[in-house]
MOPAC internal coordinates of N, CA, C and O (Angstrom, degrees):
PM7 1SCF
backbone

  N    0.0000 0     0.00 0     0.00 0    0    0    0
  C    1.4415 1     0.00 0     0.00 0    1    0    0
  C    1.5292 1   107.82 1     0.00 0    2    1    0
  O    1.2310 1   120.60 1   -39.24 1    3    2    1
  N    1.3380 1   116.46 1   140.76 1    3    2    1
  C    1.4602 1   120.49 1   179.50 1    5    3    2
  C    1.5235 1   110.40 1  -120.52 1    6    5    3
  O    1.2310 1   120.91 1   -37.84 1    7    6    5
  N    1.3145 1   115.87 1   142.16 1    7    6    5
  C    1.4606 1   122.93 1   176.48 1    9    7    6
  C    1.5231 1   106.89 1  -126.31 1   10    9    7
  O    1.2310 1   120.68 1   -52.39 1   11   10    9
  N    1.3265 1   116.31 1   127.61 1   11   10    9
  C    1.4584 1   120.91 1   177.26 1   13   11   10
  C    1.5153 1   108.30 1  -114.00 1   14   13   11
  O    1.2310 1   121.10 1   -45.13 1   15   14   13
  N    1.3092 1   115.50 1   134.87 1   15   14   13
  C    1.4581 1   120.45 1  -179.46 1   17   15   14
  C    1.5094 1   109.74 1  -179.73 1   18   17   15
  O    1.2310 1   121.15 1    17.68 1   19   18   17
  N    1.3240 1   115.41 1  -162.32 1   19   18   17
  C    1.4559 1   118.89 1   178.37 1   21   19   18
  C    1.5188 1   108.84 1  -121.04 1   22   21   19
  O    1.2310 1   121.09 1   -33.68 1   23   22   21
  N    1.3114 1   115.52 1   146.32 1   23   22   21
  C    1.4606 1   121.36 1   179.46 1   25   23   22
  C    1.5241 1   108.03 1   -74.53 1   26   25   23
  O    1.2310 1   120.06 1   -56.84 1   27   26   25
  N    1.3257 1   117.48 1   123.16 1   27   26   25
  C    1.4575 1   119.81 1   179.88 1   29   27   26
  C    1.5228 1   112.37 1  -109.19 1   30   29   27
  O    1.2310 1   120.16 1   164.17 1   31   30   29
  N    1.3353 1   117.29 1   -15.83 1   31   30   29
  C    1.4725 1   119.82 1   178.63 1   33   31   30
  C    1.5247 1   109.34 1  -160.95 1   34   33   31
  O    1.2310 1   121.44 1   -37.72 1   35   34   33
  N    1.3412 1   114.85 1   142.28 1   35   34   33
  C    1.4638 1   120.89 1   173.14 1   37   35   34
  C    1.5259 1   106.71 1  -121.01 1   38   37   35
  O    1.2310 1   120.70 1   -54.90 1   39   38   37
  N    1.3214 1   116.27 1   125.10 1   39   38   37
  C    1.4631 1   120.98 1   179.92 1   41   39   38
  C    1.5280 1   109.71 1   -85.60 1   42   41   39
  O    1.2310 1   120.55 1   -14.23 1   43   42   41
  N    1.3203 1   116.55 1   165.77 1   43   42   41
  C    1.4612 1   121.88 1  -178.62 1   45   43   42
  C    1.5299 1   111.11 1   -64.69 1   46   45   43
  O    1.2310 1   121.27 1   -29.77 1   47   46   45
  N    1.3153 1   115.17 1   150.23 1   47   46   45
  C    1.4695 1   121.53 1   175.60 1   49   47   46
  C    1.5224 1   108.20 1   -70.87 1   50   49   47
  O    1.2310 1   120.73 1   -46.66 1   51   50   49
  N    1.3205 1   116.21 1   133.34 1   51   50   49
  C    1.4630 1   122.41 1   176.29 1   53   51   50
  C    1.5231 1   107.25 1  -106.04 1   54   53   51
  O    1.2310 1   120.87 1   -43.31 1   55   54   53
  N    1.3391 1   115.95 1   136.69 1   55   54   53
  C    1.4666 1   120.99 1   179.66 1   57   55   54
  C    1.5184 1   108.98 1  -130.80 1   58   57   55
  O    1.2310 1   121.22 1   -25.46 1   59   58   57
  N    1.3340 1   115.27 1   154.54 1   59   58   57
  C    1.4492 1   119.87 1   178.01 1   61   59   58
  C    1.5201 1   110.95 1  -171.15 1   62   61   59
  O    1.2310 1   121.96 1     2.35 1   63   62   61
  N    1.3152 1   113.85 1  -177.65 1   63   62   61
  C    1.4526 1   121.10 1   178.63 1   65   63   62
  C    1.5189 1   108.41 1  -129.54 1   66   65   63
  O    1.2310 1   121.07 1   -45.71 1   67   66   65
  N    1.3138 1   115.56 1   134.29 1   67   66   65
  C    1.4629 1   121.18 1   177.05 1   69   67   66
  C    1.5288 1   108.28 1  -124.51 1   70   69   67
  O    1.2310 1   120.81 1     4.55 1   71   70   69
  N    1.3072 1   116.05 1  -175.45 1   71   70   69
  C    1.4571 1   120.58 1   178.55 1   73   71   70
  C    1.5370 1   111.42 1   -62.27 1   74   73   71
  O    1.2310 1   120.49 1   155.62 1   75   74   73
  N    1.3361 1   116.66 1   -24.38 1   75   74   73
  C    1.4661 1   121.19 1  -179.67 1   77   75   74
  C    1.5257 1   112.47 1   -90.84 1   78   77   75
  O    1.2310 1   119.80 1   177.76 1   79   78   77
  N    1.3213 1   118.00 1    -2.24 1   79   78   77
  C    1.4663 1   120.97 1   179.82 1   81   79   78
  C    1.5163 1   112.02 1   119.66 1   82   81   79
  O    1.2310 1   121.17 1    13.62 1   83   82   81
  N    1.3293 1   115.37 1  -166.38 1   83   82   81
  C    1.4635 1   120.76 1  -178.57 1   85   83   82
  C    1.5242 1   110.31 1   -77.25 1   86   85   83
  O    1.2310 1   121.21 1   -30.61 1   87   86   85
  N    1.3301 1   115.30 1   149.39 1   87   86   85
  C    1.4511 1   121.29 1   178.61 1   89   87   86
  C    1.5328 1   109.20 1  -140.71 1   90   89   87
  O    1.2310 1   121.19 1   -20.12 1   91   90   89
  N    1.3419 1   115.34 1   159.88 1   91   90   89
  C    1.4580 1   120.70 1   171.82 1   93   91   90
  C    1.5235 1   108.11 1  -144.58 1   94   93   91
  O    1.2310 1   122.17 1   -29.69 1   95   94   93
  N    1.3270 1   113.45 1   150.31 1   95   94   93
  C    1.4591 1   121.10 1  -174.98 1   97   95   94
  C    1.5212 1   108.16 1  -145.96 1   98   97   95
  O    1.2310 1   120.43 1   -37.26 1   99   98   97
  N    1.3310 1   116.79 1   142.74 1   99   98   97
  C    1.4582 1   120.87 1   172.87 1  101   99   98
  C    1.5173 1   108.53 1  -138.14 1  102  101   99
  O    1.2310 1   121.51 1   -42.55 1  103  102  101
  N    1.3312 1   114.71 1   137.45 1  103  102  101
  C    1.4492 1   120.90 1   177.33 1  105  103  102
  C    1.5260 1   109.14 1  -109.05 1  106  105  103
  O    1.2310 1   121.06 1   -29.28 1  107  106  105
  N    1.3253 1   115.59 1   150.72 1  107  106  105
  C    1.4598 1   120.88 1   174.53 1  109  107  106
  C    1.5171 1   108.54 1  -142.75 1  110  109  107
  O    1.2310 1   121.27 1   -21.29 1  111  110  109
  N    1.3304 1   115.17 1   158.71 1  111  110  109
  C    1.4565 1   121.61 1  -178.37 1  113  111  110
  C    1.5198 1   108.05 1  -110.07 1  114  113  111
  O    1.2310 1   121.19 1   -50.10 1  115  114  113
  N    1.3203 1   115.33 1   129.90 1  115  114  113
  C    1.4575 1   121.21 1   177.28 1  117  115  114
  C    1.5267 1   107.52 1  -116.37 1  118  117  115
  O    1.2310 1   120.58 1   -39.14 1  119  118  117
  N    1.3323 1   116.49 1   140.86 1  119  118  117
  C    1.4641 1   121.52 1   176.22 1  121  119  118
  C    1.5165 1   108.15 1  -110.01 1  122  121  119
  O    1.2310 1   120.75 1   -55.34 1  123  122  121
  N    1.3264 1   116.17 1   124.66 1  123  122  121
  C    1.4563 1   121.15 1  -177.95 1  125  123  122
  C    1.5202 1   110.74 1   -76.22 1  126  125  123
  O    1.2310 1   120.94 1   -15.64 1  127  126  125
  N    1.3170 1   115.80 1   164.36 1  127  126  125
  C    1.4561 1   121.34 1   178.64 1  129  127  126
  C    1.5185 1   109.39 1  -108.47 1  130  129  127
  O    1.2310 1   120.64 1  -122.57 1  131  130  129
  N    1.3190 1   116.38 1    57.43 1  131  130  129
  C    1.4544 1   122.09 1   177.25 1  133  131  130
  C    1.5187 1   109.23 1   -95.46 1  134  133  131
  O    1.2310 1   120.64 1    -5.80 1  135  134  133
  N    1.3164 1   116.38 1   174.20 1  135  134  133
  C    1.4629 1   120.18 1   175.58 1  137  135  134
  C    1.5235 1   109.05 1   -56.73 1  138  137  135
  O    1.2310 1   120.86 1   139.29 1  139  138  137
  N    1.3188 1   115.97 1   -40.71 1  139  138  137
  C    1.4593 1   122.16 1   173.71 1  141  139  138
  C    1.5255 1   106.02 1  -117.61 1  142  141  139
  O    1.2310 1   119.66 1   -85.91 1  143  142  141
  N    1.3473 1   118.26 1    94.09 1  143  142  141
  C    1.4674 1   121.68 1  -174.57 1  145  143  142
  C    1.5310 1   112.15 1   -56.14 1  146  145  143
  O    1.2310 1   121.55 1   -37.65 1  147  146  145
  N    1.3168 1   114.65 1   142.35 1  147  146  145
  C    1.4645 1   121.68 1   178.34 1  149  147  146
  C    1.5168 1   109.18 1  -118.37 1  150  149  147
  O    1.2310 1   121.08 1   -32.10 1  151  150  149
  N    1.3073 1   115.53 1   147.90 1  151  150  149
  C    1.4530 1   121.40 1   175.54 1  153  151  150
  C    1.5205 1   107.80 1  -104.58 1  154  153  151
  O    1.2310 1   120.85 1   -45.98 1  155  154  153
  N    1.3470 1   115.98 1   134.02 1  155  154  153
  C    1.4603 1   121.70 1  -178.01 1  157  155  154
  C    1.5215 1   108.04 1  -129.39 1  158  157  155
  O    1.2310 1   120.86 1   -50.22 1  159  158  157
  N    1.3412 1   115.96 1   129.78 1  159  158  157
  C    1.4592 1   121.57 1   175.67 1  161  159  158
  C    1.5250 1   107.93 1   -90.58 1  162  161  159
  O    1.2310 1   120.97 1   -57.13 1  163  162  161
  N    1.3302 1   115.75 1   122.87 1  163  162  161
  C    1.4612 1   121.94 1  -176.18 1  165  163  162
  C    1.5217 1   108.22 1  -122.67 1  166  165  163
  O    1.2310 1   120.28 1   -39.40 1  167  166  165
  N    1.3258 1   117.06 1   140.60 1  167  166  165
  C    1.4619 1   120.43 1  -179.34 1  169  167  166
  C    1.5228 1   110.91 1  -114.03 1  170  169  167
  O    1.2310 1   122.07 1   -27.71 1  171  170  169
  N    1.3249 1   113.65 1   152.29 1  171  170  169
  C    1.4558 1   121.67 1   174.70 1  173  171  170
  C    1.5201 1   108.55 1  -130.36 1  174  173  171
  O    1.2310 1   120.44 1   -40.55 1  175  174  173
  N    1.3072 1   116.77 1   139.45 1  175  174  173
  C    1.4600 1   122.62 1  -177.13 1  177  175  174
  C    1.5230 1   110.33 1  -117.51 1  178  177  175
  O    1.2310 1   121.21 1   -29.18 1  179  178  177
  N    1.3117 1   115.30 1   150.82 1  179  178  177
  C    1.4790 1   123.90 1   173.52 1  181  179  178
  C    1.5236 1   111.77 1    54.96 1  182  181  179
  O    1.2310 1   119.74 1    57.54 1  183  182  181
  N    1.3373 1   118.10 1  -122.46 1  183  182  181
  C    1.4664 1   121.54 1  -175.61 1  185  183  182
  C    1.5269 1   112.49 1   -66.53 1  186  185  183
  O    1.2310 1   119.67 1   162.47 1  187  186  185
  N    1.3296 1   118.23 1   -17.53 1  187  186  185
  C    1.4676 1   121.31 1   178.53 1  189  187  186
  C    1.5280 1   111.07 1   -67.02 1  190  189  187
  O    1.2310 1   120.06 1   154.62 1  191  190  189
  N    1.3317 1   117.50 1   -25.38 1  191  190  189
  C    1.4698 1   121.35 1   176.36 1  193  191  190
  C    1.5293 1   109.46 1   -62.64 1  194  193  191
  O    1.2310 1   120.44 1   138.37 1  195  194  193
  N    1.3362 1   116.77 1   -41.63 1  195  194  193
  C    1.4594 1   121.08 1   178.40 1  197  195  194
  C    1.5294 1   111.09 1   -66.17 1  198  197  195
  O    1.2310 1   120.38 1   142.07 1  199  198  197
  N    1.3280 1   116.88 1   -37.93 1  199  198  197
  C    1.4682 1   121.10 1   177.27 1  201  199  198
  C    1.5252 1   110.51 1   -62.16 1  202  201  199
  O    1.2310 1   120.76 1   137.62 1  203  202  201
  N    1.3207 1   116.15 1   -42.38 1  203  202  201
  C    1.4626 1   121.66 1  -178.63 1  205  203  202
  C    1.5293 1   111.24 1   -63.72 1  206  205  203
  O    1.2310 1   120.01 1   149.56 1  207  206  205
  N    1.3315 1   117.59 1   -30.44 1  207  206  205
  C    1.4640 1   121.38 1  -178.44 1  209  207  206
  C    1.5284 1   112.96 1   -64.88 1  210  209  207
  O    1.2310 1   119.75 1   165.53 1  211  210  209
  N    1.3303 1   118.09 1   -14.47 1  211  210  209
  C    1.4594 1   121.02 1   177.44 1  213  211  210
  C    1.5288 1   112.56 1   -75.30 1  214  213  211
  O    1.2310 1   120.26 1   168.28 1  215  214  213
  N    1.3344 1   117.10 1   -11.72 1  215  214  213
  C    1.4588 1   121.86 1  -176.21 1  217  215  214
  C    1.5225 1   110.73 1  -112.30 1  218  217  215
  O    1.2310 1   121.50 1   -30.76 1  219  218  217
  N    1.3336 1   114.74 1   149.24 1  219  218  217
  C    1.4611 1   121.07 1  -178.40 1  221  219  218
  C    1.5222 1   109.97 1  -115.12 1  222  221  219
  O    1.2310 1   120.94 1   -10.39 1  223  222  221
  N    1.3209 1   115.80 1   169.61 1  223  222  221
  C    1.4521 1   121.60 1   174.23 1  225  223  222
  C    1.5325 1   108.43 1   -57.28 1  226  225  223
  O    1.2310 1   120.29 1   -40.15 1  227  226  225
  N    1.3172 1   117.04 1   139.85 1  227  226  225
  C    1.4700 1   126.78 1  -179.93 1  229  227  226
  C    1.5265 1   114.25 1    76.98 1  230  229  227
  O    1.2310 1   119.33 1  -177.88 1  231  230  229
  N    1.3372 1   118.88 1     2.12 1  231  230  229
  C    1.4642 1   120.06 1   174.05 1  233  231  230
  C    1.5268 1   109.17 1   -71.39 1  234  233  231
  O    1.2310 1   120.76 1   -43.44 1  235  234  233
  N    1.3234 1   116.16 1   136.56 1  235  234  233
  C    1.4599 1   121.41 1   175.17 1  237  235  234
  C    1.5298 1   107.83 1   -83.86 1  238  237  235
  O    1.2310 1   120.80 1   -53.49 1  239  238  237
  N    1.3258 1   116.08 1   126.51 1  239  238  237
  C    1.4630 1   120.93 1  -175.84 1  241  239  238
  C    1.5234 1   111.39 1  -136.13 1  242  241  239
  O    1.2310 1   121.84 1   -22.08 1  243  242  241
  N    1.3293 1   114.09 1   157.92 1  243  242  241
  C    1.4616 1   121.95 1   170.06 1  245  243  242
  C    1.5169 1   105.80 1  -115.74 1  246  245  243
  O    1.2310 1   120.62 1   -57.69 1  247  246  245
  N    1.3242 1   116.43 1   122.31 1  247  246  245
  C    1.4558 1   122.01 1  -174.32 1  249  247  246
  C    1.5264 1   109.12 1  -117.04 1  250  249  247
  O    1.2310 1   120.68 1   -53.76 1  251  250  249
  N    1.3294 1   116.31 1   126.24 1  251  250  249
  C    1.4675 1   121.81 1   173.99 1  253  251  250
  C    1.5224 1   106.96 1   -93.57 1  254  253  251
  O    1.2310 1   120.67 1   -53.40 1  255  254  253
  N    1.3335 1   116.32 1   126.60 1  255  254  253
  C    1.4626 1   120.81 1  -173.20 1  257  255  254
  C    1.5260 1   112.05 1  -130.70 1  258  257  255
  O    1.2310 1   121.73 1   -20.18 1  259  258  257
  N    1.3109 1   114.29 1   159.82 1  259  258  257
  C    1.4606 1   122.87 1   167.01 1  261  259  258
  C    1.5231 1   106.61 1  -114.14 1  262  261  259
  O    1.2310 1   120.48 1   -44.91 1  263  262  261
  N    1.3157 1   116.68 1   135.09 1  263  262  261
  C    1.4646 1   122.09 1   179.11 1  265  263  262
  C    1.5196 1   107.42 1  -111.66 1  266  265  263
  O    1.2310 1   121.10 1   -51.43 1  267  266  265
  N    1.3327 1   115.51 1   128.57 1  267  266  265
  C    1.4676 1   120.14 1  -178.64 1  269  267  266
  C    1.5252 1   109.19 1  -140.77 1  270  269  267
  O    1.2310 1   120.92 1   -42.97 1  271  270  269
  N    1.3243 1   115.85 1   137.03 1  271  270  269
  C    1.4618 1   121.44 1   175.83 1  273  271  270
  C    1.5203 1   108.77 1  -116.47 1  274  273  271
  O    1.2310 1   121.39 1   -32.00 1  275  274  273
  N    1.3235 1   114.95 1   148.00 1  275  274  273
  C    1.4603 1   120.12 1   177.31 1  277  275  274
  C    1.5133 1   108.86 1  -142.72 1  278  277  275
  O    1.2310 1   121.34 1   -26.02 1  279  278  277
  N    1.3105 1   115.04 1   153.98 1  279  278  277
  C    1.4619 1   121.84 1  -177.66 1  281  279  278
  C    1.5242 1   109.79 1  -102.30 1  282  281  279
  O    1.2310 1   120.77 1   -41.10 1  283  282  281
  N    1.3302 1   116.14 1   138.90 1  283  282  281
  C    1.4662 1   122.01 1   175.63 1  285  283  282
  C    1.5202 1   107.45 1  -145.51 1  286  285  283
  O    1.2310 1   120.90 1   -61.42 1  287  286  285
  N    1.3159 1   115.89 1   118.58 1  287  286  285
  C    1.4706 1   122.37 1   179.20 1  289  287  286
  C    1.5291 1   112.66 1    53.22 1  290  289  287
  O    1.2310 1   120.73 1  -137.08 1  291  290  289
  N    1.3183 1   116.21 1    42.92 1  291  290  289
  C    1.4617 1   120.16 1   175.74 1  293  291  290
  C    1.5186 1   114.92 1    81.88 1  294  293  291
  O    1.2310 1   119.40 1   179.90 1  295  294  293
  N    1.3204 1   118.75 1    -0.10 1  295  294  293
  C    1.4715 1   122.28 1   178.04 1  297  295  294
  C    1.5215 1   108.76 1  -115.41 1  298  297  295
  O    1.2310 1   121.08 1   -30.70 1  299  298  297
  N    1.3232 1   115.54 1   149.30 1  299  298  297
  C    1.4511 1   121.11 1  -179.87 1  301  299  298
  C    1.5194 1   110.23 1  -106.57 1  302  301  299
  O    1.2310 1   120.81 1   -42.71 1  303  302  301
  N    1.3182 1   116.05 1   137.29 1  303  302  301
  C    1.4628 1   123.38 1  -179.62 1  305  303  302
  C    1.5203 1   108.19 1  -124.28 1  306  305  303
  O    1.2310 1   120.84 1   -45.35 1  307  306  305
  N    1.3286 1   115.99 1   134.65 1  307  306  305
  C    1.4547 1   121.55 1  -178.46 1  309  307  306
  C    1.5162 1   109.79 1  -112.76 1  310  309  307
  O    1.2310 1   121.12 1   -45.49 1  311  310  309
  N    1.3207 1   115.46 1   134.51 1  311  310  309
  C    1.4565 1   122.62 1  -179.34 1  313  311  310
  C    1.5265 1   107.95 1  -119.62 1  314  313  311
  O    1.2310 1   120.64 1   -50.33 1  315  314  313
  N    1.3367 1   116.39 1   129.67 1  315  314  313
  C    1.4565 1   122.14 1   176.46 1  317  315  314
  C    1.5295 1   106.53 1  -113.66 1  318  317  315
  O    1.2310 1   120.55 1   -73.40 1  319  318  317
  N    1.3352 1   116.55 1   106.60 1  319  318  317
  C    1.4722 1   121.80 1  -177.32 1  321  319  318
  C    1.5205 1   109.67 1  -111.60 1  322  321  319
  O    1.2310 1   121.18 1   -45.01 1  323  322  321
  N    1.3358 1   115.35 1   134.99 1  323  322  321
  C    1.4628 1   116.98 1   177.85 1  325  323  322
  C    1.5186 1   109.85 1   -92.53 1  326  325  323
  O    1.2310 1   121.49 1   -32.43 1  327  326  325
  N    1.3290 1   114.76 1   147.57 1  327  326  325
  C    1.4563 1   121.10 1   175.23 1  329  327  326
  C    1.5203 1   111.22 1  -120.01 1  330  329  327
  O    1.2310 1   120.99 1   172.41 1  331  330  329
  N    1.3608 1   115.72 1    -7.59 1  331  330  329
  C    1.4568 1   119.61 1   176.79 1  333  331  330
  C    1.5234 1   108.21 1  -155.60 1  334  333  331
  O    1.2310 1   120.79 1   -43.60 1  335  334  333
  N    1.3207 1   116.10 1   136.40 1  335  334  333
  C    1.4629 1   121.33 1   175.91 1  337  335  334
  C    1.5154 1   107.44 1  -136.37 1  338  337  335
  O    1.2310 1   121.09 1   -44.23 1  339  338  337
  N    1.3348 1   115.53 1   135.77 1  339  338  337
  C    1.4515 1   120.64 1  -179.73 1  341  339  338
  C    1.5260 1   109.40 1  -149.39 1  342  341  339
  O    1.2310 1   120.62 1   -20.65 1  343  342  341
  N    1.3365 1   116.42 1   159.35 1  343  342  341
  C    1.4646 1   118.63 1   176.94 1  345  343  342
  C    1.5224 1   109.45 1   -60.06 1  346  345  343
  O    1.2310 1   120.63 1   -36.03 1  347  346  345
  N    1.3271 1   116.40 1   143.97 1  347  346  345
  C    1.4628 1   120.05 1   179.29 1  349  347  346
  C    1.5145 1   109.37 1   -69.23 1  350  349  347
  O    1.2310 1   120.65 1   -37.87 1  351  350  349
  N    1.3219 1   116.37 1   142.13 1  351  350  349
  C    1.4640 1   121.61 1   179.52 1  353  351  350
  C    1.5109 1   111.20 1   -77.14 1  354  353  351
  O    1.2310 1   120.94 1    24.43 1  355  354  353
  N    1.3244 1   115.81 1  -155.57 1  355  354  353
  C    1.4615 1   121.08 1  -178.09 1  357  355  354
  C    1.5197 1   111.67 1   -59.57 1  358  357  355
  O    1.2310 1   119.74 1   144.57 1  359  358  357
  N    1.3209 1   118.10 1   -35.43 1  359  358  357
  C    1.4630 1   120.88 1  -178.47 1  361  359  358
  C    1.5065 1   112.75 1   -74.31 1  362  361  359
  O    1.2310 1   119.58 1   167.70 1  363  362  361
  N    1.3230 1   118.41 1   -12.30 1  363  362  361
  C    1.4536 1   120.66 1  -177.61 1  365  363  362
  C    1.5039 1   112.43 1  -126.57 1  366  365  363
  O    1.2310 1   120.53 1  -147.10 1  367  366  365
  N    1.3233 1   116.60 1    32.90 1  367  366  365
  C    1.4619 1   119.56 1  -177.46 1  369  367  366
  C    1.5182 1   111.24 1   -63.82 1  370  369  367
  O    1.2310 1   120.61 1   -21.45 1  371  370  369
  N    1.3189 1   116.44 1   158.55 1  371  370  369
  C    1.4643 1   121.71 1  -177.04 1  373  371  370
  C    1.5200 1   111.75 1   -60.58 1  374  373  371
  O    1.2310 1   119.76 1   146.45 1  375  374  373
  N    1.3489 1   118.06 1   -33.55 1  375  374  373
  C    1.4555 1   119.98 1   179.77 1  377  375  374
  C    1.5224 1   110.99 1   -62.30 1  378  377  375
  O    1.2310 1   120.86 1   149.37 1  379  378  377
  N    1.3107 1   115.95 1   -30.63 1  379  378  377
  C    1.4547 1   120.84 1  -178.08 1  381  379  378
  C    1.5221 1   111.30 1   -67.43 1  382  381  379
  O    1.2310 1   119.91 1   160.45 1  383  382  381
  N    1.3293 1   117.78 1   -19.55 1  383  382  381
  C    1.4490 1   120.68 1  -175.07 1  385  383  382
  C    1.5192 1   112.79 1  -100.83 1  386  385  383
  O    1.2310 1   119.49 1  -162.92 1  387  386  385
  N    1.3313 1   118.57 1    17.08 1  387  386  385
  C    1.4618 1   120.42 1   179.92 1  389  387  386
  C    1.5148 1   111.42 1   -67.39 1  390  389  387
  O    1.2310 1   120.06 1   153.56 1  391  390  389
  N    1.3372 1   117.50 1   -26.44 1  391  390  389
  C    1.4523 1   120.96 1   177.22 1  393  391  390
  C    1.5122 1   113.10 1    87.94 1  394  393  391
  O    1.2310 1   119.63 1   166.65 1  395  394  393
  N    1.3314 1   118.31 1   -13.35 1  395  394  393
  C    1.4522 1   120.68 1  -176.01 1  397  395  394
  C    1.5233 1   111.83 1   -67.28 1  398  397  395
  O    1.2310 1   120.13 1   127.02 1  399  398  397
  N    1.3049 1   117.36 1   -52.98 1  399  398  397
  C    1.4531 1   119.67 1  -174.75 1  401  399  398
  C    1.5177 1   112.28 1   -78.24 1  402  401  399
  O    1.2310 1   119.73 1   144.97 1  403  402  401
  N    1.3305 1   118.12 1   -35.03 1  403  402  401
  C    1.4530 1   119.87 1  -174.37 1  405  403  402
  C    1.5197 1   112.83 1   -74.90 1  406  405  403
  O    1.2310 1   119.43 1   151.91 1  407  406  405
  N    1.3344 1   118.69 1   -28.09 1  407  406  405
  C    1.4515 1   120.02 1  -177.21 1  409  407  406
  C    1.5227 1   112.75 1   -97.16 1  410  409  407
  O    1.2310 1   119.43 1   160.24 1  411  410  409
  N    1.3259 1   118.70 1   -19.76 1  411  410  409
  C    1.4532 1   121.07 1  -176.71 1  413  411  410
  C    1.5225 1   112.76 1   -61.94 1  414  413  411
  O    1.2310 1   118.28 1   131.87 1  415  414  413
  N    1.3433 1   120.89 1   -48.13 1  415  414  413
  C    1.4589 1   119.45 1   179.88 1  417  415  414
  C    1.5212 1   112.34 1   -61.22 1  418  417  415
  O    1.2310 1   119.72 1   141.73 1  419  418  417
  N    1.3097 1   118.14 1   -38.27 1  419  418  417
  C    1.4613 1   120.58 1   179.64 1  421  419  418
  C    1.5219 1   110.04 1   -64.04 1  422  421  419
  O    1.2310 1   120.02 1   141.03 1  423  422  421
  N    1.3266 1   117.57 1   -38.97 1  423  422  421
  C    1.4543 1   120.99 1   179.60 1  425  423  422
  C    1.5214 1   110.59 1   -68.16 1  426  425  423
  O    1.2310 1   120.12 1   141.23 1  427  426  425
  N    1.3372 1   117.38 1   -38.77 1  427  426  425
  C    1.4676 1   120.47 1   177.61 1  429  427  426
  C    1.5233 1   109.91 1   -62.31 1  430  429  427
  O    1.2310 1   119.93 1   135.08 1  431  430  429
  N    1.3354 1   117.74 1   -44.92 1  431  430  429
  C    1.4613 1   121.27 1   177.91 1  433  431  430
  C    1.5182 1   110.36 1   -60.48 1  434  433  431
  O    1.2310 1   120.38 1   138.65 1  435  434  433
  N    1.3223 1   116.88 1   -41.35 1  435  434  433
  C    1.4523 1   121.63 1   179.78 1  437  435  434
  C    1.5261 1   110.13 1   -61.78 1  438  437  435
  O    1.2310 1   120.38 1   133.36 1  439  438  437
  N    1.3441 1   116.88 1   -46.64 1  439  438  437
  C    1.4648 1   120.97 1  -179.40 1  441  439  438
  C    1.5134 1   111.38 1   -64.50 1  442  441  439
  O    1.2310 1   119.70 1   139.60 1  443  442  441
  N    1.3376 1   118.17 1   -40.40 1  443  442  441
  C    1.4616 1   121.21 1   177.55 1  445  443  442
  C    1.5248 1   110.20 1   -61.55 1  446  445  443
  O    1.2310 1   120.52 1   137.27 1  447  446  445
  N    1.3061 1   116.62 1   -42.73 1  447  446  445
  C    1.4536 1   121.15 1  -179.38 1  449  447  446
  C    1.5313 1   110.78 1   -64.68 1  450  449  447
  O    1.2310 1   120.20 1   138.42 1  451  450  449
  N    1.3251 1   117.22 1   -41.58 1  451  450  449
  C    1.4619 1   121.14 1  -178.04 1  453  451  450
  C    1.5210 1   112.91 1   -74.51 1  454  453  451
  O    1.2310 1   119.50 1   160.55 1  455  454  453
  N    1.3189 1   118.57 1   -19.45 1  455  454  453
  C    1.4599 1   121.24 1   179.69 1  457  455  454
  C    1.5221 1   112.25 1   -85.52 1  458  457  455
  O    1.2310 1   119.74 1  -177.90 1  459  458  457
  N    1.3069 1   118.10 1     2.10 1  459  458  457
  C    1.4484 1   121.98 1   179.47 1  461  459  458
  C    1.5185 1   109.24 1   -71.27 1  462  461  459
  O    1.2310 1   119.82 1   -68.11 1  463  462  461
  N    1.3321 1   117.95 1   111.89 1  463  462  461
  C    1.4661 1   121.95 1  -175.40 1  465  463  462
  C    1.5194 1   112.98 1   -75.61 1  466  465  463
  O    1.2310 1   119.51 1   165.94 1  467  466  465
  N    1.3463 1   118.54 1   -14.06 1  467  466  465
  C    1.4648 1   120.62 1  -179.43 1  469  467  466
  C    1.5274 1   111.53 1   -76.62 1  470  469  467
  O    1.2310 1   120.04 1   167.06 1  471  470  469
  N    1.2946 1   117.52 1   -12.94 1  471  470  469
  C    1.4683 1   121.84 1   179.96 1  473  471  470
  C    1.5204 1   108.47 1   -87.59 1  474  473  471
  O    1.2310 1   119.96 1   -60.41 1  475  474  473
  N    1.3330 1   117.68 1   119.59 1  475  474  473
  C    1.4618 1   120.12 1  -178.23 1  477  475  474
  C    1.5233 1   113.22 1   -99.45 1  478  477  475
  O    1.2310 1   120.25 1  -171.22 1  479  478  477
  N    1.3379 1   117.12 1     8.78 1  479  478  477
  C    1.4586 1   119.32 1   177.52 1  481  479  478
  C    1.5344 1   109.46 1   -74.68 1  482  481  479
  O    1.2310 1   119.81 1   -35.39 1  483  482  481
  N    1.3203 1   117.97 1   144.61 1  483  482  481
  C    1.4632 1   120.83 1  -176.32 1  485  483  482
  C    1.5230 1   114.58 1   -77.14 1  486  485  483
  O    1.2310 1   119.49 1  -179.21 1  487  486  485
  N    1.3170 1   118.58 1     0.79 1  487  486  485
  C    1.4735 1   119.93 1  -179.68 1  489  487  486
  C    1.4887 1   111.72 1  -134.03 1  490  489  487
  O    1.2310 1   120.10 1   180.00 1  491  490  489

């Protein structure tokens, strides 16, 4: 699965020791360039942390991920781990993520809908 967007936040590197040895993990937040942008928290483990360090906040990237859910004590937890990260190509250029053009039509539709005087709901 691939997600294209821009990096909006990088969380601190987490380190620890387990029965298998030392580990490190870093999570980052990517915002997609959809009509209604979504934020996705993605994690990288071990050498992927070093790969992630090549990118800065607001860089447009294409991230290949694996999505896995697991159950623990009756609750389900989903993990989104990347296995490849690269600069976004022509379809994911930084200009595309300015937000001006992609959000304006949605806001116009929203305003048109809210200006309907026949609707008597307060919201």
